N, C-alpha and C positions, 0 to 999 in steps of 0.2 A: 698340386699345376704339374709336376713333371707326366705323373701318368695322364693325365688330361691335355697331354701335349701329343708324347705318345701317341695316343689315340690317335688325336686329328692327321698326325702324321703317318701313320699307316693308312686311316680310310681314306688321306688323298694319294697316296702314292700307291695304293692296295690297285691289281687288275679288277676292271669293275663288270660283269657279264653282261651286254647289250642283247634283251633276247626282246623284241617289238615287232610286232605283224606290220608287214610296211602294208601302204594302200594300195599299191598293184603288184601284183605277181606273173608274170606276163601280159596274158593277156585276160585275165582278172582284177575288176576295179573293185574295191571299199563300195559298201552301199548302205552297212551299216557295223555298227560300232559299239559295243559297249563294256563297261568296264567294270565290274565288279570285288572291290577290297573285302579279303576277310581279316575283320577286325573282329578279338576276343572280346567277348561283349564284358565282360570282372572283371578287366585291367583295360581294356582300350587299345592293347596290343597289336600292330601288324603280322598277321601271319599267312600272309602272301592275298596276289590278287589273281581274277579268273576275266580274263581275257573273248568276248564272244565278240566275231565280225563277220560278216556274209559280205558273197563278194558273188557279182556274175561277171558272164560273157556274155556278148552279142551271136558272134556266129564262130560254130552252134548255140543258140541258145542253154543256158546252163548256171545252176547255182551252188554253189562252194560254201562250205559254213563249214571254221577252224575256230580253237579255243583252246588254251593255251594259259595251262596253268600254273602257277607262280607262287612256292614259297613252301613254310615249315606246315600251316598247314593245309595243306595241298595233296604234302607226299610224294613219294616214288611210285610210280609203275610198276606193276609184280608184269617180267614179262618172263615166261618158263622157259627153260632152253630149248623143250622142239614141245609139238604138239601131240598131249597123251591119243594115244593108239588104244586104248582101256577107254571102258566108260569113266566118266571121271571129267575134272578141266580138261574144257576147250578138247572132244574129241574130236577125231581127226574128216570125219567128216562132217562138222558144225560149222562150217564154215571160216573157220581161225586160220589164219597161218601168221606161223612166227619169221622173220626175217630182218634184216640191217637195213636198214636209212643211214647212208652217210656215214656210216660206225656207228648208229645210236641201235639200239633192240628197239624194236615196233612190234606188235601184230596189227597182220591186215584183217578184217571181217567182210565178210561177204554172204549176208544174208537175202533171200526170196523177199522177205515182207520189209526189210531195212533198208537204205542207205548205204554205199559203199562208208565203210569206216577205215579210216585209218591209224594210227597211237599209238607215237613215237617216243619212248623214255629218255627225250634234250639233253636232259642235266640235273644235278642232282638238285632235288622237287623242282625241276622243271616236266609240263607233259605235252604235245603239240599232238592233237587230233584234227585230223582233217575228214568231214561225210561232205559226201553230194551222194543225190541220185540220180544226177545224169553226167558225173566223170566218171570213167571209168581208172581199172587196176595202177593200168600205168602211168594215167596223168596225177595219180594223188602221188606218187610214190616223186615222180618228178617234183610236181609243187612243194614238197615236203619238204626234198635236197634243197633246192633255190630259197624255202622259210630257213632256211641251216644253215646252209652255205652265208645268208645274210647277218644272222650274227659274230659277232667275234667279240675278241680279248681286248678289251679296249684300255689304254696305261694312258 
């Protein structure tokens, strides 16, 4: 009984990381949200969630897709120290850039045949991805910073 009580006290008193996608991000407004729980089939244990949200803005007209993955089942984003200058993992001419967003490791991808994408290692087993065919690099970076600044540890 003492162990159960101690566990309950620990759970109530422990800080909780609040990583939720907001309904609005500046001039971006959510128009679609889908939450996919990741459940282990054999024992029904939760392994995390994947949240997909689509945002739009009116002027200039644009769309933004944001994907938030959380939990042990999603794992961590691998971000190399730098873009490889040799043939292999993310060569320098491949459209990949390694950078920091609000102190978090991130990868920016720009390919002619795909929307711009920014993926941020936002925490332990938490990855934030922003994709847009109409927003530019700087706007994706600013939007990611706004999302990250809205998350906090609550007590």
